PLY file of the C-alpha trace (Angstrom):
ply
format ascii 1.0
element vertex 67
property float x
property float y
property float z
element edge 66
property int vertex1
property int vertex2
end_header
99.87 74.99 122.74
97.84 74.11 125.62
101.04 74.85 127.35
101.32 78.69 125.87
97.37 79.13 127.08
98.24 77.62 130.22
100.97 80.32 130.94
98.82 83.10 129.97
95.90 81.84 132.51
98.61 81.74 134.88
99.98 85.26 133.61
96.49 87.00 134.11
95.83 85.21 137.38
99.51 86.78 138.91
98.76 90.16 137.22
94.94 89.47 139.23
96.23 88.95 142.51
99.27 91.22 142.40
96.50 94.19 141.84
94.27 92.98 144.61
97.18 92.81 147.13
98.59 96.16 145.99
94.29 97.73 146.09
93.54 95.79 149.89
97.16 97.12 151.19
96.33 100.69 150.22
92.72 100.94 151.25
93.89 98.62 154.80
96.79 101.41 155.58
94.54 104.69 154.33
93.88 106.27 157.96
95.12 103.93 160.24
99.04 104.75 159.55
101.14 107.52 157.78
100.41 107.32 154.00
104.12 105.28 151.73
103.56 104.53 148.42
106.66 101.55 148.79
105.74 98.92 151.57
106.61 95.56 151.52
102.92 94.69 150.38
103.06 97.14 147.64
106.25 95.75 146.44
105.51 92.42 146.47
102.04 93.27 144.29
104.51 94.70 141.91
106.34 91.97 141.96
103.41 90.04 140.94
102.19 91.85 138.56
105.46 92.15 136.56
106.23 88.43 137.12
102.34 87.95 135.78
103.64 90.11 132.73
106.49 88.75 131.24
105.70 84.96 132.34
103.86 84.27 129.24
106.93 85.22 127.39
109.47 83.98 129.00
107.39 80.80 129.15
106.78 80.77 125.14
110.68 81.26 124.46
111.37 78.57 126.89
109.35 76.41 124.88
109.58 77.10 121.09
113.73 76.64 122.43
113.42 73.20 123.52
111.42 72.04 119.70
0 1
1 2
2 3
3 4
4 5
5 6
6 7
7 8
8 9
9 10
10 11
11 12
12 13
13 14
14 15
15 16
16 17
17 18
18 19
19 20
20 21
21 22
22 23
23 24
24 25
25 26
26 27
27 28
28 29
29 30
30 31
31 32
32 33
33 34
34 35
35 36
36 37
37 38
38 39
39 40
40 41
41 42
42 43
43 44
44 45
45 46
46 47
47 48
48 49
49 50
50 51
51 52
52 53
53 54
54 55
55 56
56 57
57 58
58 59
59 60
60 61
61 62
62 63
63 64
64 65
65 66
């Protein structure tokens, strides 16, 4: 049970980190350079968000499978 809670907290932290990275990258690039939707930092932020969203489910599946 504690492992599942920790994986959910880790997933939430990954989602927050990805969101913060995307928002910061867009805010810093706004007006300085031509605007692009898909930059390296935005793609990295989206990867963090998606991995944070699916990490608890995958970890829970793997933990339950071992039991």
